[in-house]
DOLUMSE-498755 format. One record per residue: x negated, y, z negated of N, C-alpha, C, O in turn; residue number from 1. Coordinates in nm, 2 decimals. Layout:
REM DOLUMSE-498755
[[X, Y, Z], [X, Y, Z], [X, Y, Z], [X, Y, Z], NUM],
...
REM end
This chain:
REM DOLUMSE-498755
[[-9.68, 12.52, -12.29], [-9.70, 12.39, -12.22], [-9.59, 12.38, -12.11], [-9.47, 12.39, -12.14], 1],
[[-9.63, 12.37, -11.98], [-9.54, 12.36, -11.87], [-9.50, 12.21, -11.86], [-9.58, 12.12, -11.87], 2],
[[-9.37, 12.19, -11.84], [-9.31, 12.06, -11.82], [-9.20, 12.06, -11.72], [-9.11, 12.15, -11.72], 3],
[[-9.20, 11.97, -11.63], [-9.10, 11.95, -11.53], [-9.05, 11.81, -11.54], [-9.13, 11.71, -11.54], 4],
[[-8.92, 11.79, -11.56], [-8.86, 11.66, -11.58], [-8.75, 11.64, -11.47], [-8.65, 11.71, -11.46], 5],
[[-8.78, 11.54, -11.39], [-8.68, 11.50, -11.28], [-8.58, 11.40, -11.34], [-8.61, 11.32, -11.43], 6],
[[-8.46, 11.40, -11.28], [-8.36, 11.30, -11.32], [-8.26, 11.28, -11.20], [-8.27, 11.36, -11.11], 7],
[[-8.18, 11.18, -11.21], [-8.08, 11.15, -11.11], [-8.11, 11.04, -11.01], [-8.03, 11.01, -10.93], 8],
[[-8.23, 10.98, -11.02], [-8.26, 10.87, -10.93], [-8.19, 10.75, -10.97], [-8.13, 10.74, -11.07], 9],
[[-8.20, 10.65, -10.88], [-8.14, 10.52, -10.91], [-8.14, 10.43, -10.79], [-8.20, 10.46, -10.68], 10],
[[-8.07, 10.32, -10.80], [-8.05, 10.22, -10.69], [-7.91, 10.25, -10.63], [-7.81, 10.23, -10.70], 11],
[[-7.91, 10.28, -10.50], [-7.79, 10.30, -10.43], [-7.78, 10.23, -10.30], [-7.89, 10.19, -10.25], 12],
[[-7.67, 10.22, -10.24], [-7.65, 10.17, -10.11], [-7.67, 10.27, -10.00], [-7.64, 10.39, -10.02], 13],
[[-7.71, 10.23, -9.88], [-7.73, 10.32, -9.77], [-7.59, 10.38, -9.74], [-7.49, 10.32, -9.74], 14],
[[-7.60, 10.51, -9.70], [-7.48, 10.59, -9.66], [-7.42, 10.67, -9.77], [-7.34, 10.76, -9.75], 15],
[[-7.46, 10.65, -9.90], [-7.40, 10.72, -10.01], [-7.49, 10.85, -10.04], [-7.59, 10.87, -9.97], 16],
[[-7.44, 10.93, -10.13], [-7.51, 11.05, -10.17], [-7.57, 11.04, -10.31], [-7.52, 10.96, -10.39], 17],
[[-7.67, 11.13, -10.33], [-7.73, 11.13, -10.46], [-7.78, 11.27, -10.48], [-7.83, 11.33, -10.39], 18],
[[-7.77, 11.32, -10.61], [-7.83, 11.45, -10.64], [-7.94, 11.44, -10.74], [-7.91, 11.39, -10.85], 19],
[[-8.06, 11.49, -10.71], [-8.17, 11.49, -10.81], [-8.17, 11.62, -10.87], [-8.14, 11.73, -10.81], 20],
[[-8.22, 11.62, -11.00], [-8.23, 11.75, -11.07], [-8.38, 11.75, -11.13], [-8.44, 11.65, -11.15], 21],
[[-8.43, 11.87, -11.15], [-8.56, 11.90, -11.21], [-8.55, 12.02, -11.30], [-8.53, 12.13, -11.25], 22],
[[-8.56, 11.99, -11.43], [-8.55, 12.10, -11.52], [-8.70, 12.14, -11.57], [-8.78, 12.05, -11.60], 23],
[[-8.72, 12.27, -11.56], [-8.86, 12.32, -11.59], [-8.85, 12.40, -11.72], [-8.75, 12.46, -11.76], 24],
[[-8.97, 12.39, -11.79], [-8.98, 12.47, -11.91], [-9.13, 12.51, -11.93], [-9.22, 12.45, -11.87], 25],
[[-9.15, 12.62, -12.00], [-9.29, 12.67, -12.03], [-9.34, 12.76, -11.92], [-9.46, 12.79, -11.93], 26],
[[-9.26, 12.81, -11.83], [-9.31, 12.90, -11.73], [-9.20, 12.99, -11.69], [-9.08, 12.96, -11.71], 27],
[[-9.23, 13.10, -11.62], [-9.13, 13.19, -11.56], [-9.07, 13.13, -11.44], [-9.12, 13.15, -11.33], 28],
[[-8.97, 13.05, -11.45], [-8.92, 12.97, -11.35], [-8.88, 13.05, -11.22], [-8.91, 13.01, -11.11], 29],
[[-8.82, 13.16, -11.24], [-8.77, 13.24, -11.13], [-8.88, 13.31, -11.05], [-8.85, 13.37, -10.95], 30],
[[-9.00, 13.30, -11.10], [-9.12, 13.36, -11.03], [-9.19, 13.26, -10.94], [-9.29, 13.30, -10.87], 31],
[[-9.14, 13.14, -10.93], [-9.21, 13.03, -10.86], [-9.12, 12.98, -10.74], [-9.00, 12.96, -10.76], 32],
[[-9.19, 12.95, -10.63], [-9.13, 12.86, -10.53], [-9.13, 12.72, -10.59], [-9.22, 12.68, -10.66], 33],
[[-9.02, 12.65, -10.56], [-9.00, 12.51, -10.61], [-9.00, 12.42, -10.49], [-8.94, 12.45, -10.39], 34],
[[-9.06, 12.31, -10.51], [-9.06, 12.21, -10.40], [-9.03, 12.07, -10.44], [-9.04, 12.03, -10.56], 35],
[[-8.98, 11.99, -10.35], [-8.96, 11.85, -10.37], [-9.05, 11.77, -10.28], [-9.06, 11.80, -10.16], 36],
[[-9.11, 11.67, -10.33], [-9.20, 11.58, -10.26], [-9.15, 11.43, -10.28], [-9.08, 11.41, -10.38], 37],
[[-9.20, 11.34, -10.20], [-9.17, 11.20, -10.23], [-9.28, 11.11, -10.18], [-9.36, 11.15, -10.10], 38],
[[-9.29, 11.00, -10.25], [-9.40, 10.90, -10.22], [-9.34, 10.77, -10.20], [-9.30, 10.70, -10.30], 39],
[[-9.32, 10.72, -10.08], [-9.27, 10.59, -10.05], [-9.37, 10.48, -10.10], [-9.49, 10.51, -10.12], 40],
[[-9.33, 10.36, -10.12], [-9.42, 10.25, -10.17], [-9.54, 10.23, -10.07], [-9.52, 10.22, -9.95], 41],
[[-9.66, 10.24, -10.12], [-9.78, 10.22, -10.04], [-9.82, 10.33, -9.95], [-9.91, 10.31, -9.87], 42],
[[-9.75, 10.45, -9.96], [-9.78, 10.56, -9.88], [-9.82, 10.68, -9.96], [-9.81, 10.68, -10.09], 43],
[[-9.87, 10.78, -9.90], [-9.91, 10.91, -9.96], [-9.79, 10.99, -9.99], [-9.69, 10.98, -9.92], 44],
[[-9.81, 11.08, -10.08], [-9.70, 11.18, -10.12], [-9.68, 11.27, -10.00], [-9.77, 11.32, -9.94], 45],
[[-9.55, 11.30, -9.97], [-9.52, 11.39, -9.86], [-9.41, 11.49, -9.90], [-9.33, 11.47, -9.99], 46],
[[-9.42, 11.60, -9.82], [-9.33, 11.72, -9.85], [-9.19, 11.68, -9.80], [-9.17, 11.62, -9.70], 47],
[[-9.09, 11.73, -9.88], [-8.95, 11.71, -9.85], [-8.88, 11.85, -9.82], [-8.82, 11.87, -9.72], 48],
[[-8.89, 11.94, -9.92], [-8.82, 12.06, -9.91], [-8.87, 12.16, -10.01], [-8.93, 12.12, -10.11], 49],
[[-8.85, 12.29, -9.99], [-8.89, 12.39, -10.08], [-8.79, 12.51, -10.08], [-8.72, 12.52, -9.98], 50],
[[-8.79, 12.59, -10.18], [-8.70, 12.70, -10.19], [-8.77, 12.82, -10.26], [-8.85, 12.80, -10.35], 51],
[[-8.74, 12.94, -10.21], [-8.80, 13.06, -10.26], [-8.75, 13.09, -10.40], [-8.66, 13.03, -10.45], 52],
[[-8.82, 13.18, -10.47], [-8.79, 13.21, -10.61], [-8.64, 13.26, -10.63], [-8.59, 13.23, -10.73], 53],
[[-8.59, 13.33, -10.53], [-8.45, 13.38, -10.54], [-8.35, 13.28, -10.49], [-8.23, 13.30, -10.51], 54],
[[-8.40, 13.18, -10.41], [-8.31, 13.09, -10.35], [-8.26, 13.13, -10.21], [-8.18, 13.06, -10.15], 55],
[[-8.31, 13.25, -10.16], [-8.26, 13.30, -10.04], [-8.32, 13.22, -9.92], [-8.25, 13.21, -9.82], 56],
[[-8.44, 13.17, -9.93], [-8.51, 13.10, -9.82], [-8.53, 12.95, -9.86], [-8.57, 12.92, -9.97], 57],
[[-8.51, 12.87, -9.76], [-8.54, 12.72, -9.78], [-8.63, 12.67, -9.66], [-8.63, 12.73, -9.55], 58],
[[-8.69, 12.56, -9.68], [-8.78, 12.50, -9.58], [-8.78, 12.35, -9.60], [-8.79, 12.30, -9.71], 59],
[[-8.76, 12.28, -9.49], [-8.73, 12.14, -9.49], [-8.83, 12.06, -9.40], [-8.87, 12.11, -9.29], 60],
[[-8.87, 11.94, -9.44], [-8.93, 11.85, -9.35], [-8.83, 11.80, -9.25], [-8.71, 11.80, -9.28], 61],
[[-8.88, 11.76, -9.13], [-8.79, 11.71, -9.03], [-8.70, 11.59, -9.08], [-8.59, 11.58, -9.04], 62],
[[-8.76, 11.51, -9.16], [-8.69, 11.40, -9.21], [-8.57, 11.43, -9.30], [-8.48, 11.35, -9.33], 63],
[[-8.57, 11.56, -9.36], [-8.47, 11.60, -9.45], [-8.36, 11.69, -9.39], [-8.25, 11.70, -9.44], 64],
[[-8.39, 11.75, -9.28], [-8.30, 11.84, -9.21], [-8.17, 11.78, -9.18], [-8.17, 11.67, -9.12], 65],
[[-8.06, 11.84, -9.21], [-7.93, 11.79, -9.18], [-7.87, 11.70, -9.28], [-7.75, 11.67, -9.28], 66],
[[-7.95, 11.64, -9.37], [-7.91, 11.55, -9.47], [-7.93, 11.59, -9.61], [-7.85, 11.57, -9.70], 67],
[[-8.04, 11.66, -9.63], [-8.08, 11.71, -9.77], [-8.06, 11.86, -9.78], [-8.07, 11.93, -9.69], 68],
[[-8.03, 11.90, -9.90], [-8.01, 12.04, -9.94], [-8.08, 12.07, -10.07], [-8.05, 12.01, -10.17], 69],
[[-8.17, 12.16, -10.07], [-8.24, 12.21, -10.19], [-8.17, 12.33, -10.24], [-8.13, 12.42, -10.16], 70],
[[-8.15, 12.34, -10.37], [-8.09, 12.46, -10.43], [-8.15, 12.48, -10.57], [-8.22, 12.39, -10.62], 71],
[[-8.13, 12.60, -10.63], [-8.18, 12.62, -10.76], [-8.09, 12.71, -10.84], [-8.01, 12.79, -10.79], 72],
[[-8.09, 12.69, -10.97], [-8.02, 12.77, -11.07], [-8.12, 12.83, -11.17], [-8.16, 12.76, -11.26], 73],
[[-8.15, 12.95, -11.15], [-8.25, 13.01, -11.23], [-8.21, 13.03, -11.37], [-8.29, 13.04, -11.47], 74],
[[-8.08, 13.04, -11.39], [-8.03, 13.05, -11.53], [-8.05, 12.93, -11.61], [-8.06, 12.93, -11.73], 75],
[[-8.05, 12.81, -11.54], [-8.07, 12.68, -11.61], [-8.21, 12.63, -11.59], [-8.24, 12.52, -11.63], 76],
[[-8.30, 12.71, -11.52], [-8.44, 12.66, -11.49], [-8.44, 12.53, -11.42], [-8.52, 12.44, -11.45], 77],
[[-8.35, 12.51, -11.33], [-8.33, 12.38, -11.26], [-8.33, 12.39, -11.11], [-8.27, 12.48, -11.06], 78],
[[-8.40, 12.30, -11.05], [-8.39, 12.29, -10.90], [-8.32, 12.16, -10.87], [-8.34, 12.06, -10.94], 79],
[[-8.25, 12.15, -10.76], [-8.17, 12.03, -10.72], [-8.21, 11.99, -10.58], [-8.25, 12.07, -10.50], 80],
[[-8.19, 11.86, -10.55], [-8.20, 11.81, -10.42], [-8.08, 11.72, -10.39], [-8.07, 11.61, -10.45], 81],
[[-7.99, 11.77, -10.31], [-7.87, 11.70, -10.27], [-7.91, 11.61, -10.15], [-7.95, 11.66, -10.05], 82],
[[-7.89, 11.48, -10.17], [-7.93, 11.39, -10.06], [-7.80, 11.32, -10.01], [-7.74, 11.24, -10.09], 83],
[[-7.77, 11.33, -9.89], [-7.65, 11.27, -9.83], [-7.70, 11.17, -9.72], [-7.81, 11.18, -9.67], 84],
[[-7.61, 11.08, -9.69], [-7.63, 10.98, -9.59], [-7.77, 10.91, -9.61], [-7.85, 10.90, -9.51], 85],
[[-7.79, 10.86, -9.73], [-7.92, 10.80, -9.76], [-7.95, 10.68, -9.68], [-7.86, 10.60, -9.64], 86],
[[-8.08, 10.66, -9.64], [-8.12, 10.55, -9.56], [-8.23, 10.47, -9.64], [-8.29, 10.53, -9.73], 87],
[[-8.25, 10.35, -9.61], [-8.35, 10.27, -9.67], [-8.49, 10.34, -9.67], [-8.57, 10.32, -9.76], 88],
[[-8.52, 10.41, -9.56], [-8.65, 10.47, -9.55], [-8.66, 10.59, -9.64], [-8.77, 10.65, -9.65], 89],
[[-8.56, 10.63, -9.71], [-8.56, 10.74, -9.81], [-8.61, 10.68, -9.95], [-8.64, 10.76, -10.04], 90],
[[-8.63, 10.55, -9.96], [-8.68, 10.49, -10.08], [-8.82, 10.55, -10.12], [-8.91, 10.54, -10.04], 91],
[[-8.83, 10.60, -10.24], [-8.95, 10.66, -10.28], [-8.94, 10.71, -10.42], [-8.83, 10.72, -10.48], 92],
[[-9.05, 10.75, -10.48], [-9.05, 10.83, -10.60], [-9.05, 10.98, -10.56], [-9.13, 11.02, -10.48], 93],
[[-8.95, 11.05, -10.62], [-8.93, 11.19, -10.58], [-8.99, 11.28, -10.69], [-8.96, 11.26, -10.81], 94],
[[-9.07, 11.37, -10.66], [-9.13, 11.47, -10.75], [-9.09, 11.61, -10.72], [-9.07, 11.65, -10.61], 95],
[[-9.07, 11.69, -10.83], [-9.06, 11.83, -10.81], [-9.19, 11.90, -10.85], [-9.26, 11.84, -10.93], 96],
[[-9.21, 12.02, -10.80], [-9.33, 12.09, -10.83], [-9.31, 12.24, -10.81], [-9.22, 12.28, -10.75], 97],
[[-9.40, 12.32, -10.87], [-9.40, 12.46, -10.86], [-9.52, 12.52, -10.78], [-9.62, 12.46, -10.78], 98],
[[-9.50, 12.63, -10.71], [-9.60, 12.70, -10.64], [-9.59, 12.85, -10.65], [-9.48, 12.90, -10.64], 99],
[[-9.70, 12.91, -10.68], [-9.71, 13.06, -10.70], [-9.73, 13.12, -10.56], [-9.81, 13.22, -10.55], 100],
[[-9.66, 13.08, -10.46], [-9.68, 13.12, -10.32], [-9.54, 13.15, -10.26], [-9.44, 13.14, -10.32], 101],
[[-9.55, 13.19, -10.13], [-9.43, 13.21, -10.05], [-9.36, 13.07, -10.03], [-9.42, 12.97, -10.05], 102],
[[-9.24, 13.07, -9.99], [-9.15, 12.95, -9.99], [-9.19, 12.85, -9.89], [-9.17, 12.73, -9.92], 103],
[[-9.25, 12.88, -9.78], [-9.27, 12.79, -9.67], [-9.40, 12.72, -9.68], [-9.49, 12.73, -9.60], 104],
[[-9.42, 12.65, -9.79], [-9.55, 12.58, -9.82], [-9.52, 12.43, -9.83], [-9.44, 12.39, -9.92], 105],
[[-9.59, 12.35, -9.75], [-9.57, 12.20, -9.75], [-9.70, 12.13, -9.80], [-9.69, 12.01, -9.82], 106],
[[-9.80, 12.20, -9.83], [-9.93, 12.14, -9.87], [-9.92, 12.11, -10.02], [-9.88, 12.19, -10.10], 107],
[[-9.97, 11.99, -10.06], [-9.98, 11.96, -10.20], [-10.07, 12.05, -10.28], [-10.05, 12.08, -10.40], 108],
[[-10.17, 12.10, -10.21], [-10.27, 12.19, -10.28], [-10.21, 12.32, -10.32], [-10.27, 12.39, -10.40], 109],
[[-10.10, 12.36, -10.26], [-10.03, 12.49, -10.30], [-9.95, 12.48, -10.43], [-9.91, 12.58, -10.48], 110],
[[-9.93, 12.36, -10.48], [-9.84, 12.34, -10.60], [-9.93, 12.32, -10.72], [-10.02, 12.23, -10.71], 111],
[[-9.90, 12.38, -10.83], [-9.98, 12.38, -10.94], [-9.93, 12.29, -11.06], [-10.01, 12.24, -11.14], 112],
[[-9.80, 12.28, -11.07], [-9.74, 12.19, -11.17], [-9.65, 12.09, -11.11], [-9.58, 12.12, -11.01], 113],
[[-9.65, 11.97, -11.17], [-9.58, 11.85, -11.11], [-9.50, 11.78, -11.22], [-9.55, 11.77, -11.34], 114],
[[-9.39, 11.73, -11.19], [-9.32, 11.64, -11.28], [-9.37, 11.50, -11.26], [-9.46, 11.47, -11.18], 115],
[[-9.31, 11.40, -11.34], [-9.36, 11.26, -11.34], [-9.28, 11.18, -11.23], [-9.32, 11.07, -11.20], 116],
[[-9.18, 11.23, -11.18], [-9.11, 11.17, -11.07], [-8.99, 11.09, -11.12], [-8.97, 11.05, -11.23], 117],
[[-8.89, 11.06, -11.02], [-8.78, 10.98, -11.04], [-8.76, 10.89, -10.93], [-8.78, 10.93, -10.81], 118],
[[-8.74, 10.76, -10.95], [-8.73, 10.66, -10.85], [-8.60, 10.66, -10.78], [-8.49, 10.66, -10.84], 119],
[[-8.60, 10.66, -10.65], [-8.48, 10.65, -10.56], [-8.50, 10.52, -10.48], [-8.60, 10.51, -10.40], 120],
[[-8.41, 10.43, -10.49], [-8.41, 10.31, -10.41], [-8.28, 10.29, -10.33], [-8.18, 10.29, -10.39], 121],
[[-8.29, 10.28, -10.20], [-8.18, 10.27, -10.11], [-8.18, 10.14, -10.05], [-8.27, 10.10, -9.97], 122],
[[-8.07, 10.06, -10.07], [-8.06, 9.93, -10.02], [-7.97, 9.93, -9.89], [-7.89, 10.02, -9.88], 123],
[[-8.00, 9.83, -9.81], [-7.92, 9.82, -9.68], [-7.81, 9.72, -9.70], [-7.73, 9.70, -9.60], 124],
REM end
């Protein structure tokens, strides 16, 4: 049984940093591209960042470039999203997901397993 569990979300003030974690189990973690998506209130889920199986390559949405950093620890079966200089528009439920494809994939259809999400709320 594949399971992905996100953690690290919460209510924070604008300008601070937050690190999200996603621990995976039930699959060969190091064989999958890992991605982060987010869904703002009342909007559709959108791509944030992805990382190749080895961690050598990363891919970011324009909204994440320069502020967010995706990384992974294959020994711990965990992918991270470091979020700096948070803005109110970053408020969303953040999801991690796996993809059996190359790293530069932003389509939801490319990802086969999903976590339940963690809420990030940024106040001004």
